[in-house]
VOPAGU-2260 file (C-alpha; in pm, 1 decimal, decimal comma):
REM VOPAGU-2260
SITE   aa  ch    i         X         Y         Z
SITE  MET   A    0    1707,6    -773,7    -868,4
SITE  LYS   A    1    1624,1    -360,6    -785,8
SITE  ILE   A    2    1368,3    -179,5   -1017,2
SITE  VAL   A    3    1250,4     149,3   -1067,5
SITE  LEU   A    4     873,4     153,3   -1215,3
SITE  THR   A    5     719,8     483,9   -1356,0
SITE  GLY   A    6     384,0     538,7   -1537,5
SITE  GLY   A    7      83,7     688,0   -1462,8
SITE  GLY   A    8    -228,2     962,5   -1550,9
SITE  THR   A    9    -457,5     625,1   -1617,9
SITE  GLY   A   10    -487,2     298,9   -1507,9
SITE  GLY   A   11    -365,1     136,5   -1869,8
SITE  HIS   A   12      -9,4     316,3   -1767,2
SITE  ILE   A   13     -34,3     161,4   -1390,0
SITE  TYR   A   14    -140,4    -187,0   -1437,1
SITE  PRO   A   15      81,0    -312,0   -1656,5
SITE  ALA   A   16     392,5    -204,7   -1460,3
SITE  LEU   A   17     220,0    -356,1   -1132,6
SITE  ALA   A   18     140,3    -660,8   -1295,1
SITE  PHE   A   19     513,5    -670,2   -1368,6
SITE  ALA   A   20     629,7    -626,0   -1028,9
SITE  LYS   A   21     386,6    -862,8    -872,6
SITE  TYR   A   22     541,7   -1143,0   -1124,7
SITE  LEU   A   23     873,6   -1071,0   -1054,5
SITE  GLN   A   24     774,4   -1079,4    -638,6
SITE  LYS   A   25     709,2   -1455,9    -737,9
SITE  ILE   A   26     996,3   -1591,2    -943,6
SITE  GLU   A   27    1238,5   -1347,9    -755,7
SITE  PRO   A   28    1109,3   -1319,8    -393,3
SITE  GLY   A   29    1417,2   -1072,2    -304,8
SITE  SER   A   30    1358,4    -808,0    -581,1
SITE  GLU   A   31    1287,2    -435,0    -427,7
SITE  PHE   A   32    1095,1    -186,3    -621,4
SITE  LEU   A   33    1027,8     165,4    -615,3
SITE  TYR   A   34     745,1     309,4    -795,8
SITE  ILE   A   35     789,0     723,5    -927,7
SITE  GLY   A   36     471,1     872,6    -991,1
SITE  THR   A   37     280,1    1202,5    -947,0
SITE  GLU   A   38     103,5    1309,7    -636,0
SITE  LYS   A   39    -238,1    1403,0    -839,4
SITE  GLY   A   40    -237,6    1122,7   -1038,2
SITE  LEU   A   41    -396,3     798,7   -1022,9
SITE  GLU   A   42     -97,2     608,5    -922,8
SITE  SER   A   43     -86,6     822,2    -608,6
SITE  THR   A   44    -361,5     588,3    -467,5
SITE  ILE   A   45    -346,6     257,3    -643,1
SITE  VAL   A   46      31,2     189,1    -607,5
SITE  PRO   A   47      50,7     246,3    -237,7
SITE  ALA   A   48    -273,2      45,7    -210,3
SITE  ALA   A   49    -110,3    -252,9    -349,4
SITE  GLY   A   50     181,1    -246,3    -159,2
SITE  PHE   A   51     475,6     -71,6    -313,4
SITE  PRO   A   52     698,9     204,0    -221,5
SITE  PHE   A   53     628,1     489,8    -371,9
SITE  LYS   A   54     784,3     848,9    -451,0
SITE  THR   A   55     650,8    1139,0    -652,4
SITE  VAL   A   56     815,9    1386,0    -898,4
SITE  ASP   A   57     577,4    1713,7    -966,7
SITE  VAL   A   58     559,2    1705,6   -1345,1
SITE  GLN   A   59     253,3    1800,3   -1588,4
SITE  GLY   A   60     154,8    1718,0   -1936,0
SITE  ILE   A   61     215,5    1911,9   -2237,3
SITE  ARG   A   62     -17,4    2120,5   -2418,6
SITE  ARG   A   63     -90,9    2022,1   -2778,1
SITE  SER   A   64    -154,5    2377,7   -2897,4
SITE  LEU   A   65      51,5    2706,8   -2840,0
SITE  SER   A   66      -1,3    2816,2   -2489,5
SITE  PRO   A   67     224,3    2974,2   -2244,9
SITE  ASP   A   68     159,9    2713,6   -1996,9
SITE  ASN   A   69     378,9    2486,3   -2199,9
SITE  ILE   A   70     696,6    2736,6   -2067,5
SITE  ARG   A   71     587,4    2625,0   -1711,9
SITE  THR   A   72     601,0    2235,1   -1818,3
SITE  ALA   A   73     940,8    2258,3   -1944,5
SITE  TRP   A   74    1043,9    2409,6   -1631,0
SITE  LYS   A   75     893,5    2142,4   -1415,1
SITE  PHE   A   76    1047,8    1860,5   -1679,3
SITE  PHE   A   77    1354,3    1972,8   -1621,7
SITE  ARG   A   78    1346,5    2010,4   -1257,1
SITE  SER   A   79    1154,2    1702,3   -1212,6
SITE  THR   A   80    1427,4    1504,5   -1439,0
SITE  ALA   A   81    1702,1    1666,9   -1144,1
SITE  ASP   A   82    1456,8    1519,1    -873,6
SITE  ALA   A   83    1442,2    1160,3   -1031,9
SITE  LYS   A   84    1813,6    1183,2   -1053,4
SITE  LYS   A   85    1868,8    1187,8    -700,7
SITE  ILE   A   86    1564,8     913,3    -627,4
SITE  ILE   A   87    1731,9     686,2    -870,0
SITE  ALA   A   88    2067,0     742,1    -770,3
SITE  ASP   A   89    1995,8     699,4    -440,4
SITE  PHE   A   90    1771,4     373,4    -483,4
SITE  LYS   A   91    2061,9     237,9    -698,5
SITE  PRO   A   92    1834,4       8,2    -945,7
SITE  ASP   A   93    1936,6    -228,2   -1199,7
SITE  VAL   A   94    1662,1    -121,1   -1425,6
SITE  VAL   A   95    1419,9     156,4   -1442,6
SITE  PHE   A   96    1082,7      76,2   -1668,7
SITE  GLY   A   97     846,6     319,8   -1784,7
SITE  THR   A   98     489,7     245,8   -1904,5
SITE  GLY   A   99     387,5     587,1   -2030,1
SITE  GLY   A  100     222,9     899,9   -1915,4
SITE  TYR   A  101     380,4    1233,9   -1881,0
SITE  VAL   A  102     548,1    1141,0   -1572,2
SITE  SER   A  103     765,2     858,2   -1751,1
SITE  GLY   A  104     915,9    1167,6   -1897,8
SITE  PRO   A  105    1134,0    1295,2   -1670,8
SITE  VAL   A  106    1154,5     994,3   -1466,4
SITE  VAL   A  107    1314,1     753,1   -1764,8
SITE  TYR   A  108    1513,3    1028,6   -1932,6
SITE  ALA   A  109    1700,4    1070,5   -1560,7
SITE  ALA   A  110    1788,7     709,0   -1558,9
SITE  THR   A  111    1920,5     743,0   -1912,2
SITE  ARG   A  112    2151,8    1045,5   -1813,1
SITE  LEU   A  113    2270,6     800,8   -1526,9
SITE  LYS   A  114    2369,9     526,2   -1779,9
SITE  ILE   A  115    2112,9     282,9   -1608,0
SITE  PRO   A  116    1936,9      -1,1   -1825,7
SITE  THR   A  117    1588,0     137,0   -1945,1
SITE  ILE   A  118    1273,7     -15,7   -2089,4
SITE  ILE   A  119     975,1     154,7   -2206,2
SITE  HIS   A  120     648,9     -42,5   -2239,8
SITE  GLU   A  121     387,4      83,8   -2494,1
SITE  GLN   A  122      13,9     -37,1   -2465,6
SITE  ASN   A  123    -179,9     132,7   -2724,1
SITE  ALA   A  124    -128,4      55,9   -3120,3
SITE  VAL   A  125     -59,7     441,7   -3147,2
SITE  PRO   A  126     232,5     561,2   -2915,4
SITE  GLY   A  127     158,6     827,3   -2669,1
SITE  VAL   A  128     383,2    1161,1   -2647,5
SITE  ALA   A  129     606,1    1028,6   -2364,4
SITE  ASN   A  130     715,0     712,7   -2531,0
SITE  LYS   A  131     786,5     889,0   -2843,0
SITE  PHE   A  132    1036,7    1154,1   -2663,4
SITE  LEU   A  133    1188,8     833,4   -2475,5
SITE  ALA   A  134    1215,1     581,2   -2743,7
SITE  LYS   A  135    1549,9     726,9   -2937,3
SITE  ARG   A  136    1719,7     710,9   -2576,5
SITE  VAL   A  137    1600,9     396,8   -2417,2
SITE  ASN   A  138    1794,5      35,8   -2434,3
SITE  LYS   A  139    1452,1    -111,0   -2543,1
SITE  VAL   A  140    1116,3     -56,0   -2617,5
SITE  ALA   A  141     839,6    -347,1   -2556,3
SITE  VAL   A  142     520,0    -288,7   -2747,6
SITE  ALA   A  143     160,7    -478,9   -2736,3
SITE  PHE   A  144       1,7    -384,3   -3059,8
SITE  HIS   A  145     204,0    -511,0   -3340,2
SITE  HIS   A  146      77,1    -190,0   -3492,2
SITE  ALA   A  147     306,8      21,7   -3293,1
SITE  GLU   A  148     654,2    -119,7   -3411,9
SITE  GLN   A  149     646,2      93,4   -3698,2
SITE  HIS   A  150     678,1     402,1   -3496,4
SITE  PHE   A  151     990,2     287,4   -3271,9
SITE  PRO   A  152    1393,0     231,5   -3400,2
SITE  ALA   A  153    1407,8    -106,8   -3528,2
SITE  GLU   A  154    1663,5    -190,7   -3388,8
SITE  LYS   A  155    1508,0    -107,8   -3022,4
SITE  VAL   A  156    1123,8    -250,6   -3051,3
SITE  VAL   A  157    1050,8    -593,5   -2904,1
SITE  PHE   A  158     707,5    -699,7   -2912,4
SITE  VAL   A  159     579,6    -883,8   -2567,1
SITE  GLY   A  160     222,6    -801,3   -2533,7
SITE  ASN   A  161      26,7    -641,9   -2253,3
SITE  PRO   A  162     161,0    -749,8   -1911,4
SITE  ARG   A  163    -172,9    -723,6   -1731,6
SITE  ALA   A  164    -284,4    -964,0   -1980,0
SITE  GLN   A  165    -131,6   -1247,6   -1834,7
SITE  GLU   A  166    -219,6   -1173,9   -1476,2
SITE  VAL   A  167    -561,0   -1153,9   -1603,8
SITE  ALA   A  168    -551,2   -1508,2   -1782,3
SITE  ASP   A  169    -477,2   -1692,4   -1468,8
SITE  ILE   A  170    -833,1   -1590,9   -1297,0
SITE  LYS   A  171   -1074,5   -1857,7   -1316,6
SITE  ALA   A  172   -1431,3   -1852,5   -1362,8
SITE  SER   A  173   -1661,7   -1843,8   -1064,3
SITE  ASP   A  174   -2007,9   -1740,7    -907,9
SITE  ILE   A  175   -1876,9   -1388,3    -887,3
SITE  LEU   A  176   -2210,4   -1289,2   -1046,4
SITE  LYS   A  177   -2459,5   -1416,9    -768,8
SITE  THR   A  178   -2301,8   -1077,2    -606,2
SITE  TYR   A  179   -2474,7    -905,0    -854,3
SITE  ASP   A  180   -2794,4   -1072,5    -831,9
SITE  LEU   A  181   -2735,2   -1248,5   -1174,0
SITE  ASP   A  182   -2755,0   -1571,8   -1292,7
SITE  PRO   A  183   -2401,2   -1752,0   -1337,1
SITE  ARG   A  184   -2548,8   -2024,5   -1602,7
SITE  LYS   A  185   -2677,8   -1728,4   -1827,8
SITE  GLN   A  186   -2500,5   -1589,2   -2087,6
SITE  THR   A  187   -2384,2   -1208,7   -1965,9
SITE  VAL   A  188   -2334,0    -919,4   -2139,8
SITE  VAL   A  189   -2085,2    -671,5   -1949,4
SITE  ILE   A  190   -2111,9    -299,0   -2059,3
SITE  PHE   A  191   -1867,6     -34,0   -1908,1
SITE  GLY   A  192   -1772,9     293,7   -2043,6
SITE  GLY   A  193   -1422,4     315,9   -1870,1
SITE  SER   A  194   -1387,4     383,7   -1458,7
SITE  ARG   A  195   -1537,3     727,0   -1508,9
SITE  GLY   A  196   -1811,4     608,0   -1750,8
SITE  ALA   A  197   -1904,0     736,9   -2075,2
SITE  LEU   A  198   -2200,1     952,3   -2141,5
SITE  THR   A  199   -2253,2     828,6   -2501,8
SITE  ILE   A  200   -2263,5     476,5   -2405,5
SITE  ASN   A  201   -2502,0     595,2   -2091,5
SITE  LYS   A  202   -2757,8     704,3   -2310,4
SITE  ALA   A  203   -2763,2     429,6   -2546,3
SITE  VAL   A  204   -2786,8     178,3   -2257,7
SITE  VAL   A  205   -3099,9     388,2   -2093,2
SITE  SER   A  206   -3259,7     381,0   -2409,0
SITE  ALA   A  207   -3219,7      16,2   -2447,2
SITE  LEU   A  208   -3277,6     -96,3   -2075,1
SITE  PRO   A  209   -3676,4    -165,8   -2137,0
SITE  GLU   A  210   -3563,3    -398,8   -2431,6
SITE  LEU   A  211   -3263,4    -587,5   -2205,2
SITE  GLU   A  212   -3534,1    -658,8   -1975,4
SITE  HIS   A  213   -3663,3    -894,9   -2210,7
SITE  GLN   A  214   -3371,9   -1078,4   -2340,9
SITE  SER   A  215   -3246,6   -1392,4   -2328,9
SITE  TYR   A  216   -2891,0   -1280,9   -2216,6
SITE  GLN   A  217   -2859,6   -1087,0   -1864,3
SITE  THR   A  218   -2650,5    -714,1   -1846,5
SITE  LEU   A  219   -2452,0    -654,3   -1597,0
SITE  TYR   A  220   -2374,0    -229,0   -1651,0
SITE  ALA   A  221   -2113,5      -8,3   -1489,6
SITE  SER   A  222   -2249,7     364,3   -1546,5
SITE  GLY   A  223   -1938,8     523,0   -1377,6
SITE  GLU   A  224   -1937,2     728,0   -1064,1
SITE  ILE   A  225   -1976,5    1061,7   -1200,8
SITE  TYR   A  226   -2286,4     949,8   -1440,2
SITE  TYR   A  227   -2478,5     713,6   -1208,9
SITE  ASP   A  228   -2656,0     994,4   -1015,6
SITE  ASP   A  229   -2788,9    1153,2   -1310,6
SITE  PHE   A  230   -2933,8     841,2   -1455,1
SITE  LYS   A  231   -3042,0     740,8   -1128,6
SITE  LYS   A  232   -3402,3     793,5   -1167,2
SITE  GLU   A  233   -3409,0     547,4   -1515,7
SITE  PHE   A  234   -3190,2     273,0   -1374,5
SITE  VAL   A  235   -3408,4     236,5   -1018,5
SITE  ARG   A  236   -3676,4     134,9   -1235,3
SITE  PHE   A  237   -3497,6    -170,5   -1308,8
SITE  ASP   A  238   -3406,5    -244,1    -951,2
SITE  GLU   A  239   -3624,4    -568,8    -930,8
SITE  CYS   A  240   -3533,2    -712,7   -1275,3
SITE  PRO   A  241   -3379,8   -1027,6   -1245,3
SITE  ASN   A  242   -3215,5    -990,0   -1595,5
SITE  ILE   A  243   -3013,4    -636,9   -1527,9
SITE  ALA   A  244   -2787,4    -510,2   -1284,3
SITE  ILE   A  245   -2656,1    -153,5   -1270,2
SITE  ARG   A  246   -2385,6     -45,7   -1054,2
SITE  PRO   A  247   -2168,2     280,7   -1056,5
SITE  TYR   A  248   -1860,2     105,2   -1067,3
SITE  ILE   A  249   -1704,1    -296,3   -1086,9
SITE  SER   A  250   -1431,5    -319,9    -863,4
SITE  ASP   A  251   -1374,6    -678,6    -918,5
SITE  MET   A  252   -1388,4    -635,3   -1305,6
SITE  SER   A  253   -1135,8    -914,2   -1386,4
SITE  GLU   A  254   -1326,7   -1158,0   -1205,3
SITE  VAL   A  255   -1646,7   -1034,7   -1367,9
SITE  LEU   A  256   -1495,9   -1040,0   -1696,9
SITE  SER   A  257   -1384,5   -1404,2   -1644,2
SITE  SER   A  258   -1745,3   -1512,7   -1627,7
SITE  ALA   A  259   -1867,2   -1296,1   -1895,7
SITE  SER   A  260   -1979,5   -1410,5   -2242,4
SITE  LEU   A  261   -1949,0   -1071,5   -2451,2
SITE  ILE   A  262   -1812,7    -728,8   -2346,3
SITE  VAL   A  263   -1933,4    -390,6   -2446,6
SITE  ALA   A  264   -1662,3    -139,5   -2350,2
SITE  ARG   A  265   -1404,3     139,8   -2499,9
SITE  SER   A  266   -1117,9      26,3   -2652,0
SITE  GLY   A  267    -833,5     124,6   -2382,9
SITE  ALA   A  268    -509,9     -77,9   -2382,6
SITE  THR   A  269    -601,1    -269,0   -2016,0
SITE  THR   A  270    -968,8    -367,4   -2164,9
SITE  ILE   A  271    -779,1    -511,8   -2472,9
SITE  ALA   A  272    -531,9    -713,7   -2271,0
SITE  GLU   A  273    -808,9    -834,3   -2064,9
SITE  VAL   A  274   -1044,8    -952,4   -2357,2
SITE  THR   A  275    -757,8   -1152,6   -2540,9
SITE  ALA   A  276    -673,5   -1304,6   -2223,6
SITE  LEU   A  277    -970,3   -1389,0   -2166,9
SITE  GLY   A  278   -1090,2   -1504,7   -2544,1
SITE  LEU   A  279   -1372,8   -1292,0   -2519,4
SITE  PRO   A  280   -1559,6   -1106,2   -2820,0
SITE  ALA   A  281   -1622,2    -778,4   -2801,8
SITE  ILE   A  282   -1811,5    -472,3   -2885,6
SITE  PHE   A  283   -1614,6    -176,9   -2877,1
SITE  ILE   A  284   -1720,5     198,6   -2907,0
SITE  PRO   A  285   -1373,8     403,0   -2890,6
SITE  SER   A  286   -1342,5     696,7   -2724,1
SITE  PRO   A  287   -1318,5     998,9   -2939,7
SITE  ASN   A  288   -1158,1    1218,3   -2714,4
SITE  VAL   A  289    -835,6    1001,3   -2677,1
SITE  THR   A  290    -473,0    1135,6   -2813,7
SITE  ASN   A  291    -404,9    1025,8   -3173,6
SITE  ASP   A  292    -727,3     836,6   -3196,3
SITE  GLN   A  293    -554,7     541,2   -3025,0
SITE  GLN   A  294    -847,4     355,3   -2924,3
SITE  THR   A  295    -979,2     318,7   -3267,1
SITE  LYS   A  296    -642,0     161,3   -3381,9
SITE  ASN   A  297    -671,8     -37,8   -3061,0
SITE  ALA   A  298   -1010,2    -167,5   -3143,4
SITE  MET   A  299    -911,9    -205,3   -3550,7
SITE  GLU   A  300    -638,6    -473,5   -3438,5
SITE  LEU   A  301    -930,4    -735,4   -3308,6
SITE  VAL   A  302   -1198,8    -616,2   -3568,4
SITE  ASP   A  303    -964,6    -743,0   -3836,0
SITE  ALA   A  304    -874,0   -1014,6   -3655,1
SITE  GLY   A  305   -1248,2   -1104,9   -3625,5
SITE  ALA   A  306   -1261,3   -1123,8   -3267,9
SITE  ALA   A  307   -1457,3    -813,2   -3213,3
SITE  VAL   A  308   -1709,2    -543,7   -3412,1
SITE  MET   A  309   -1666,1    -125,9   -3352,0
SITE  ILE   A  310   -1941,3     103,5   -3343,9
SITE  LYS   A  311   -1818,7     482,4   -3376,8
SITE  ASP   A  312   -1911,3     693,6   -3032,2
SITE  ALA   A  313   -2101,8     931,8   -3289,1
SITE  ASP   A  314   -2296,4     657,0   -3445,8
SITE  LEU   A  315   -2390,3     504,9   -3148,0
SITE  THR   A  316   -2764,9     444,7   -3042,2
SITE  ALA   A  317   -2976,1     164,0   -2837,6
SITE  ASP   A  318   -3068,4      13,2   -3169,5
SITE  LYS   A  319   -2754,4     -36,3   -3297,5
SITE  LEU   A  320   -2636,0    -166,6   -2973,3
SITE  LEU   A  321   -2957,0    -426,7   -2950,4
SITE  LYS   A  322   -2859,0    -566,2   -3290,0
SITE  SER   A  323   -2468,0    -621,8   -3266,1
SITE  ILE   A  324   -2531,1    -790,7   -2914,5
SITE  SER   A  325   -2786,3    -980,7   -3073,5
SITE  ASP   A  326   -2595,3   -1064,9   -3410,8
SITE  ILE   A  327   -2322,8   -1214,9   -3157,3
SITE  LEU   A  328   -2472,8   -1405,5   -2924,6
SITE  SER   A  329   -2782,4   -1551,2   -3124,3
SITE  ASN   A  330   -2516,7   -1677,1   -3388,6
SITE  MET   A  331   -2348,1   -1943,1   -3190,3
SITE  GLU   A  332   -2084,7   -2039,0   -3463,6
SITE  ARG   A  333   -2006,5   -1661,5   -3538,8
SITE  TYR   A  334   -1983,3   -1660,8   -3155,5
SITE  GLU   A  335   -1730,1   -1931,2   -3120,7
SITE  LYS   A  336   -1495,8   -1829,0   -3424,6
SITE  MET   A  337   -1506,6   -1476,0   -3238,1
SITE  LYS   A  338   -1371,8   -1610,9   -2935,9
SITE  ALA   A  339   -1111,3   -1831,1   -3100,5
SITE  ALA   A  340   -1002,9   -1530,1   -3269,2
SITE  SER   A  341    -968,5   -1346,6   -2943,5
SITE  LEU   A  342    -749,4   -1555,5   -2768,5
SITE  ALA   A  343    -544,7   -1604,3   -3065,0
SITE  ALA   A  344    -489,7   -1250,3   -3086,4
SITE  GLY   A  345    -378,1   -1243,6   -2698,3
SITE  VAL   A  346     -27,4   -1276,8   -2544,6
SITE  PRO   A  347     -64,2   -1524,2   -2284,9
SITE  ASP   A  348     326,8   -1510,0   -2215,4
SITE  ALA   A  349     360,6   -1130,3   -2170,6
SITE  LEU   A  350     489,3   -1132,0   -1825,8
SITE  GLU   A  351     751,3   -1384,9   -1942,6
SITE  ARG   A  352     835,4   -1192,5   -2242,1
SITE  LEU   A  353     942,6    -877,4   -2040,6
SITE  TYR   A  354    1125,9   -1081,1   -1773,6
SITE  LYS   A  355    1334,1   -1215,8   -2044,2
SITE  LEU   A  356    1370,1    -884,9   -2207,1
SITE  THR   A  357    1489,6    -715,7   -1874,6
SITE  LYS   A  358    1706,3   -1006,9   -1769,9
SITE  GLU   A  359    1888,2    -982,7   -2106,0
SITE  MET   A  360    1958,3    -628,7   -2058,4
SITE  ILE   A  361    2130,9    -617,2   -1709,0
SITE  GLN   A  362    2326,7    -914,9   -1757,2
């Protein structure tokens, strides 16, 4: 199988595509891949590092307000569509798979114009601009949330889950917490605000640290690279605390989560996929700065299922954070119910479902 992958801007668009590619490498070893992204997006470093061929087109996102810059955006879209056509025609893929982000717009659109089978995957409960635009043009729309189905043509939409979930589910618990000077045998709360961090979460955690130091559970906190130095004076006071570990970034997050008891985080699509794959109870603090309030919609699917609780970003305080953690970890009956609900909300065979959908399209 030959497949073009596209999607970028955030890890939530990139990692599902890579998870699918890695899965195909295992079950169809002769498969060939080409990832098309942008030079400035995260995909330009993540994809080559994963070992996949990578080419770029020059495109930018549309402004949601009236702006002269949208004229340039439209011009770049048509130019990048022409560039994508050349790249795709030269590669001759069996299928083009897009996972969202503005780069997927011209690439997948180019494939539809070339009459090549196309699939888009929507990771969030509320779709982004690119996937909304492409939905009427592609052959199939795969979704990770049932809530997203209503936004797409009924005859095209297929629920598959998030490919990232199955990849994470295969990771086994280990002694990874020892590398953070923590005890693998203790209940562990992992707190993070995404790869870049979140100011609101940092402020709440800093205020909560004196209390977290004396809890029966231990805490591993990732502040985000851009905030670590800002709060370093407060962080260093807890360097010798055996109950707390603070890092700018956790590079082995999937393995860490497989050994965690509870997660406190934003509710991006990748985080939701990882949490449900592992059956982790969660406390979600949705980002208020995401298009269409996607993260709140994502979080509510698990809150309604009984797998998570949600604290609005504007309402987050150290006291609310500490109480929410305690309410879950101190009540084992509730904790076990949340674990079961989280696992039930996941889709452990997402990669198989997506593979089956792909094969049906190209046969």
